[in-house]
C-alpha angles and dihedrals in degrees: 000000000000115000106238094195099054109132091345132141115238105215108133137012086227089070091066132071126224086256089056094049094047088050089054093049090049091052090046089059088058092055094074091075094039089054092055095041094055098237120208097192091126097042093127095046134094127200122203108217108201111177111174093170132044118288141161114165099029095049097041092044093052091046091048092046091053093047093044086061094047098258130131131241131211127172144082139270097199118064091197088067092054133072091267084081088061093052101264115154123245088240092058094046093049091050091053095045092051088070091062104042147050096215134015122218107196135187122181141163089228120094113241096013093127092048092050091047089054092049091060104035133073098207121074120277125209118202107225093177131329116201109285091322108088148338105188101176091051090054091048092053090045092055092045088052092054094048091045096047098037099032091227144034107202112094098021123131107222128191122205109199134190128008104020093158104058099016105112091192088063094048090057096040096053095061089050095049089046088069091066137065097256139128118236125207111195111206118188148115108274090250091058100043123138115284118267091241092055092050090049088054092051091052092048090052092050095242116159112230143155135195122227133167100207119067094197091063093062109024092100090060097054131101092182131021117199109195122197131189122244099252109227093185092059098055121104091227142010090242093059089050095051090054090066103025111129091005090142127036116174110208141143094283093052090053096052090098095042128105118259087236095054110132113221118205140172129174089219157240094104121194108182104321094103119043109225088235086077095058094084096058114110087229093060107095103158090111088052093055094075089059089054087049091057093051094044093051093046087053094047093051091046093050095044087057089040095224100140 
């Protein structure tokens, strides 16, 4: 089977077919053994980790993924300690970094930054989060988590709850879910509803979906609930943020009408949208998602370098 990721940029989930995504998830399942065996398949490769915006899970899991495969990592996680702080342009920094690495992993608060990087570099670029636009590797790991935990995706009713307007994880996950025979329930305040272009895409794909504001009215219908935080840093003003802050809080009372098999997910970090009392429930897998992230990112790096 031809490797669809060989030498490719990873900028948007929209750039990959269902076949491509299934291929990635199958490869990720093989990474569990490679992680334990201490593989050295990328021993001659270097990854440039350029995080121009705060990150914990994405940055550390990419670093860990590269090192688990025997590769090396260079880069920074604080733009103030880079030449950006001196006024250097992103273009100049990227062109310099290209001389040191075989792949660039870039996170930025600016929309389109990763796609711009890919347009000027000759080495592959992986989008690790681009403003409120997309976060493709998070969506890949979320899909892998659903499939691993549920055993299947087709036929599920999946609820996306919280900030569906600014949340970049949602903007990457929705196109992936649209490739499957699922029902989507979009749960948000009106001001944070899914963008019109995303809803148009769902309609074009023939996905059944509905929009609601109250989580309690639909929680009994869901097989999977994907909570997201209200993202303060994406709002145009503090006043707009305060209007919706704390709109959803998932707790034991909220879950009274839910199925015992309901899968509870969150891309993290959480603020107050999931009560810590929920953490001990067997349905809560949001602390398992980072493990899937490590396997997916190991698979992605191995496939980009075409070494499997």
